[in-house]
C-alpha positions as CSV (number, residue, x, y, z in Angstrom):
1,M,14.5,-47.1,59.9
2,D,16.9,-47.2,62.9
3,V,19.0,-44.1,63.8
4,L,22.3,-45.6,62.8
5,T,21.1,-46.5,59.4
6,D,19.6,-43.1,59.0
7,V,22.9,-41.4,59.8
8,M,25.0,-43.8,57.7
9,Q,22.9,-43.0,54.7
10,T,24.1,-39.4,54.9
11,V,27.8,-40.4,55.1
12,R,28.9,-40.0,51.5
13,V,32.0,-42.1,51.4
14,R,34.2,-43.0,48.5
15,S,37.1,-45.4,48.8
16,H,40.4,-45.7,47.1
17,C,42.3,-49.0,47.2
18,Y,45.9,-47.8,46.6
19,G,47.4,-51.2,46.0
20,R,49.5,-53.9,47.6
21,A,52.8,-54.0,49.3
22,E,55.2,-56.8,50.2
23,F,57.5,-56.0,53.1
24,T,60.5,-58.2,54.1
25,A,62.2,-57.9,57.5
26,P,63.6,-55.7,58.6
27,W,61.3,-52.9,57.4
28,G,59.4,-49.9,58.7
29,I,57.4,-47.1,57.0
30,T,55.8,-43.8,58.2
31,V,52.6,-42.6,56.6
32,P,52.3,-38.8,56.8
33,E,49.0,-37.4,58.2
34,A,48.5,-35.4,54.9
35,W,48.3,-38.7,53.0
36,S,46.4,-40.9,55.3
37,H,42.8,-39.5,55.2
38,A,40.7,-42.2,56.9
39,A,43.1,-44.9,56.1
40,F,42.4,-48.7,56.1
41,Y,44.8,-51.6,55.9
42,V,44.3,-55.3,55.4
43,I,47.2,-57.6,56.6
44,S,46.8,-60.5,54.2
45,R,49.9,-62.4,55.4
46,G,52.6,-62.1,58.1
47,S,52.6,-59.7,61.0
48,C,53.6,-56.2,62.0
49,W,53.3,-53.4,64.6
50,L,51.2,-50.2,64.2
51,E,52.1,-47.0,66.0
52,M,50.0,-43.8,65.8
53,D,50.0,-40.4,67.4
54,G,47.8,-40.5,70.4
55,L,48.1,-44.3,71.1
56,A,50.0,-45.1,74.3
57,E,51.2,-48.5,73.1
58,P,52.0,-50.1,69.7
59,V,49.3,-52.4,68.3
60,P,50.2,-55.9,67.1
61,M,48.7,-57.0,63.8
62,A,48.6,-60.4,62.1
63,G,47.4,-62.0,58.9
64,G,43.7,-61.5,58.3
65,D,43.5,-58.4,60.5
66,F,41.7,-55.2,59.3
67,I,42.4,-51.8,60.7
68,C,40.7,-48.4,60.0
69,L,42.0,-45.1,61.2
70,P,38.9,-42.9,60.8
71,H,40.6,-39.6,61.7
72,G,43.7,-40.1,59.5
73,K,46.5,-39.3,62.0
74,L,50.2,-39.8,61.4
75,H,51.1,-43.5,61.8
76,S,53.7,-46.1,61.0
77,F,54.2,-49.8,60.6
78,R,57.2,-52.0,61.1
79,D,58.1,-55.7,61.5
80,A,59.7,-55.2,64.9
81,M,60.0,-52.3,67.3
82,G,63.7,-51.9,66.7
83,S,63.4,-51.6,62.9
84,V,64.2,-48.2,61.3
85,L,61.2,-46.2,60.0
86,T,61.4,-44.7,56.5
87,P,59.0,-42.0,55.3
88,L,56.8,-43.2,52.5
89,D,57.7,-40.4,50.2
90,E,61.4,-41.5,50.3
91,I,60.4,-45.0,49.4
92,G,58.4,-43.7,46.5
93,R,61.4,-41.9,45.0
94,T,63.3,-45.3,44.8
95,Q,60.4,-47.2,43.3
96,C,59.2,-45.3,40.2
97,D,57.6,-48.2,38.3
98,K,53.9,-47.8,39.3
99,T,52.9,-51.0,37.5
100,K,54.4,-53.3,40.1
101,M,53.6,-54.0,43.7
102,L,55.6,-52.0,46.2
103,N,58.4,-54.1,47.6
104,I,60.7,-53.0,50.4
105,G,62.7,-54.5,53.2
106,G,65.8,-56.6,54.0
107,G,64.8,-59.9,52.5
108,G,63.7,-61.7,55.7
109,A,60.2,-62.8,56.8
110,S,57.5,-61.3,54.6
111,T,54.3,-59.3,55.4
112,S,51.8,-58.6,52.7
113,M,49.4,-55.6,53.0
114,I,46.6,-54.0,51.1
115,W,45.9,-50.4,51.8
116,G,43.7,-47.5,50.9
117,C,41.6,-44.7,52.3
118,F,38.0,-43.6,52.8
119,E,37.1,-40.0,51.9
120,F,34.0,-38.4,53.3
121,E,32.2,-35.9,51.2
122,D,30.6,-34.5,54.3
123,G,28.8,-31.2,54.0
124,G,29.2,-30.3,57.6
125,R,29.6,-32.1,60.9
126,N,28.4,-35.8,61.1
127,P,27.7,-37.2,64.6
128,L,28.8,-40.7,63.6
129,L,32.2,-39.7,62.2
130,D,32.8,-37.4,65.2
131,S,32.2,-40.3,67.7
132,L,34.4,-43.0,66.1
133,P,37.5,-44.0,68.0
134,P,41.0,-43.2,66.7
135,I,41.4,-46.8,65.6
136,I,39.1,-49.7,64.7
137,H,41.0,-52.9,64.8
138,L,39.2,-56.1,63.8
139,Q,41.2,-59.3,64.4
140,S,40.9,-62.4,62.3
141,N,40.3,-64.6,65.4
142,E,37.4,-62.5,66.6
143,G,34.0,-64.2,66.6
144,G,30.6,-62.8,65.7
145,A,28.6,-62.8,62.5
146,E,29.6,-59.3,61.5
147,V,33.3,-59.9,61.9
148,R,33.0,-63.2,60.0
149,W,31.3,-61.5,57.1
150,L,34.0,-58.8,57.1
151,Q,36.7,-61.5,57.0
152,S,35.1,-63.1,54.0
153,T,35.1,-59.7,52.2
154,L,38.7,-59.1,53.1
155,Q,39.7,-62.5,51.7
156,F,37.9,-61.6,48.5
157,I,39.7,-58.3,48.3
158,A,43.1,-59.9,48.9
159,S,42.3,-62.5,46.2
160,E,41.2,-59.9,43.6
161,S,44.1,-57.6,44.5
162,A,46.6,-60.4,43.5
163,S,44.6,-61.2,40.4
164,N,45.4,-60.1,36.8
165,L,41.8,-60.9,35.7
166,P,40.0,-58.3,33.7
167,G,38.0,-56.0,35.9
168,S,39.8,-56.8,39.1
169,E,40.5,-53.2,39.9
170,T,36.8,-52.4,39.7
171,V,35.9,-55.3,41.8
172,V,38.3,-54.3,44.5
173,N,37.1,-50.7,44.6
174,R,33.5,-51.7,44.8
175,L,34.2,-54.1,47.7
176,T,36.1,-51.5,49.6
177,D,33.1,-49.1,49.4
178,I,31.3,-51.4,51.8
179,L,34.2,-51.9,54.2
180,F,33.5,-48.7,56.1
181,V,29.9,-49.7,56.8
182,H,30.9,-53.1,58.1
183,A,33.8,-51.8,60.1
184,V,31.5,-49.5,62.0
185,R,28.9,-52.2,62.5
186,A,31.6,-54.6,63.8
187,Y,32.9,-51.9,66.1
188,I,29.5,-51.3,67.6
189,T,28.8,-55.0,67.9
190,G,32.1,-55.5,69.6
191,C,31.4,-52.8,72.1
192,T,28.0,-54.2,72.9
193,S,29.3,-57.8,73.3
194,H,32.5,-56.9,75.3
195,G,30.9,-54.3,77.5
196,C,33.1,-51.5,76.4
197,R,31.8,-47.9,76.3
198,A,31.4,-46.2,73.0
199,S,31.8,-42.4,73.2
200,G,29.9,-39.4,72.1
201,W,26.9,-39.9,69.8
202,L,27.3,-43.7,69.7
203,R,27.2,-43.8,73.4
204,A,24.0,-41.7,73.4
205,L,22.4,-44.2,71.1
206,T,22.6,-46.9,73.8
207,D,21.1,-44.7,76.5
208,P,17.4,-45.7,77.0
209,K,16.1,-42.2,77.3
210,V,18.4,-40.2,75.0
211,G,18.5,-43.0,72.5
212,E,14.7,-42.9,72.2
213,A,14.7,-39.1,71.8
214,L,17.2,-39.5,69.0
215,R,15.0,-42.1,67.3
216,L,12.0,-39.7,67.5
217,I,14.0,-36.9,66.0
218,H,15.3,-39.0,63.1
219,E,12.0,-40.6,62.5
220,S,10.2,-37.2,62.2
221,P,12.7,-34.4,61.5
222,E,9.9,-32.3,60.1
223,K,8.1,-32.2,63.4
224,N,8.1,-28.9,65.3
225,W,10.1,-30.3,68.2
226,S,10.6,-28.5,71.5
227,V,12.7,-29.6,74.5
228,A,9.5,-30.0,76.5
229,M,7.9,-32.3,73.8
230,L,11.0,-34.5,73.6
231,A,11.3,-34.7,77.4
232,E,7.7,-35.7,77.7
233,S,8.0,-38.3,75.0
234,V,10.7,-40.1,77.1
235,A,9.1,-39.5,80.5
236,M,11.7,-37.1,81.8
237,S,11.5,-33.6,83.2
238,R,12.5,-30.9,80.8
239,S,15.6,-29.8,82.8
240,A,16.9,-33.4,83.4
241,F,16.4,-34.4,79.8
242,A,18.2,-31.3,78.4
243,A,21.1,-31.9,80.7
244,Q,21.4,-35.6,79.9
245,F,21.0,-35.1,76.2
246,S,23.6,-32.3,76.1
247,E,26.1,-34.4,78.2
248,L,25.8,-37.5,76.0
249,V,25.3,-36.0,72.5
250,G,27.6,-33.0,73.0
251,E,25.1,-30.3,72.2
252,P,21.6,-29.2,73.3
253,P,18.5,-31.0,71.9
254,L,17.2,-28.2,69.6
255,R,20.7,-27.5,68.2
256,Y,20.9,-31.2,67.4
257,V,17.5,-31.1,65.7
258,T,18.6,-28.2,63.5
259,A,21.9,-29.9,62.7
260,W,20.2,-33.1,61.7
261,R,17.6,-31.3,59.6
262,M,20.4,-29.7,57.6
263,K,22.3,-32.9,57.3
264,K,19.1,-34.7,56.1
265,A,18.4,-31.8,53.7
266,S,21.9,-32.0,52.3
267,H,21.5,-35.7,51.6
268,L,18.1,-35.1,49.9
269,L,19.4,-32.3,47.8
270,L,22.3,-34.5,46.5
271,Q,19.7,-37.2,45.8
272,G,18.1,-34.8,43.3
273,E,15.0,-33.8,45.3
274,T,13.5,-30.4,44.7
275,I,14.1,-27.6,47.2
276,S,10.4,-27.4,48.0
277,L,10.2,-31.1,48.8
278,V,13.3,-31.0,50.9
279,A,12.0,-28.0,52.8
280,Q,8.8,-29.9,53.6
281,A,10.7,-33.0,54.6
282,V,12.7,-31.2,57.2
283,G,10.0,-29.1,58.7
284,Y,10.0,-25.7,56.9
285,D,6.8,-24.2,55.6
286,T,8.3,-22.1,52.9
287,D,11.3,-22.4,50.6
288,A,12.5,-19.0,51.8
289,A,12.5,-20.1,55.5
290,F,14.4,-23.3,54.6
291,G,16.9,-21.4,52.4
292,K,17.6,-18.9,55.2
293,A,18.2,-21.7,57.7
294,F,20.3,-23.8,55.3
295,R,22.5,-20.8,54.4
296,R,23.0,-19.9,58.1
297,Y,24.0,-23.4,59.0
298,M,25.9,-24.5,55.8
299,G,27.3,-21.2,54.6
300,T,25.7,-21.5,51.2
301,T,22.3,-21.7,49.5
302,P,20.6,-25.1,48.8
303,G,20.9,-24.6,45.1
304,S,24.6,-23.7,45.3
305,F,25.3,-26.6,47.6
306,R,23.7,-29.1,45.3
307,K,25.6,-27.7,42.2
308,H,29.0,-27.8,43.8
309,R,28.7,-30.9,45.8
310,R,27.3,-33.3,43.2
311,T,30.2,-33.0,40.8
312,P,33.0,-34.7,42.9
313,L,30.9,-37.7,43.7
314,A,29.8,-38.1,40.1
315,E,33.4,-38.0,39.0
316,C,34.3,-40.6,41.6
317,N,31.5,-43.0,40.5
318,N,32.7,-42.7,36.9
319,A,36.2,-43.4,38.1
320,L,35.2,-46.7,39.6
321,D,34.5,-48.0,36.0
322,A,37.6,-46.3,34.5
323,P,41.1,-47.6,34.0
324,P,43.3,-48.0,37.2
325,D,45.2,-44.8,36.6
326,S,41.9,-42.8,36.9
327,V,40.8,-44.7,40.0
328,F,44.0,-43.8,41.8
329,S,44.5,-40.4,40.4
330,E,44.0,-38.6,43.8
331,A,46.3,-41.0,45.7
332,P,49.9,-40.0,46.4
333,A,52.0,-41.2,43.5
334,E,54.0,-43.5,45.7
335,L,50.9,-45.5,46.5
336,R,49.5,-46.0,43.0
337,T,50.8,-49.6,42.7
C-alpha cells in the first residue's frame, strides 16, 4: 500500500450535497466561514467569479468546473466583479420554501451551481488535510485521466441533482462521498504534470529520501523506529536526515512516528478491532502501554474514543439512506433545497 492511500484511509469524510441554485445576472452571494466547512461547488452551467479570504485575485469559473475549499474560509461568488454581494442568510429569509431550487438574481444570463461540503471526523491532526492548498480548482478543459474521470462523475451528479427519480438524493450523496478522494488525486497529478510544488507533507512524499522514510514508517508502524535506523535505511547521516525530515514534514521523525501510530490506532479502533490487536499493530507490547500513549496523544482512552467517535459516523451512514430532510439536517436551513 502506498503512503497516500494509507493516509487517505484514515480520513473519515462524510459529504452533504446541500442542493442546487440557479443564479441570474446580476447576482452575488457571500458564504460565511461558519457555514462553509470544507465546501465544494460544481458549476453545471454558466460562469462566475470566486473570491476568498487569503486569495490575491478572484478566480474565474466556468461550466463543468469543480472547486473544493478544504479549509472552509469565508468566500463569495458573483457573476461580475461589480455585482453586489448578499449574505446567504439574508437570501434564506426571503426563500422559505425548501422544496424548490434556490433562485436569485436579476433575470439576466444564468449560472447553475451544485454545492455541498465535506466534514472530516478526524480524531487529531491529519498530515494530508494540513498540507492541502486553500483551493483546489479543477477546470473542465484540463486533460488527464483523473480529471476526465472526475468530470464524468460531476456530470452524473448534475444529472441526478436535476432528476425527480426515486433515490436521486441517495445517488447524489453517495457520488459526492468519492469527490474528495478524486479531487485530491487530481490535485497531486496536476502538481506532478505541471511542475508546481506541493507544500508540507505532500511535498515530503515527492522527496526521494524523506518520501522513502515515510513509506517505511507507514509500511511498518509497529517497528521500533529510531532516527538512526530511518537515516540508515535511506542512506543519510542521522543529523542530515533529521533536519531534512523536520523541514519537509514539519515535525521531527519520531514525533511523526508517534502521531501516525495514534492516527492508525484511531482508524483501527473505529473499524472494530480489539484494543489488544490495535496495540500490537502499532508497536506496543502491552495494552497498558498503548493506553497510556493513546491517552497522552488523544486526550482520552482507546475505549472512550471508540465509544464516542463511532456514533456520529453511524448516524451519517444511516442518513444516506434516509429521506432528504434527514440527509441535510446538519446543513444551514437556507441551503436545504
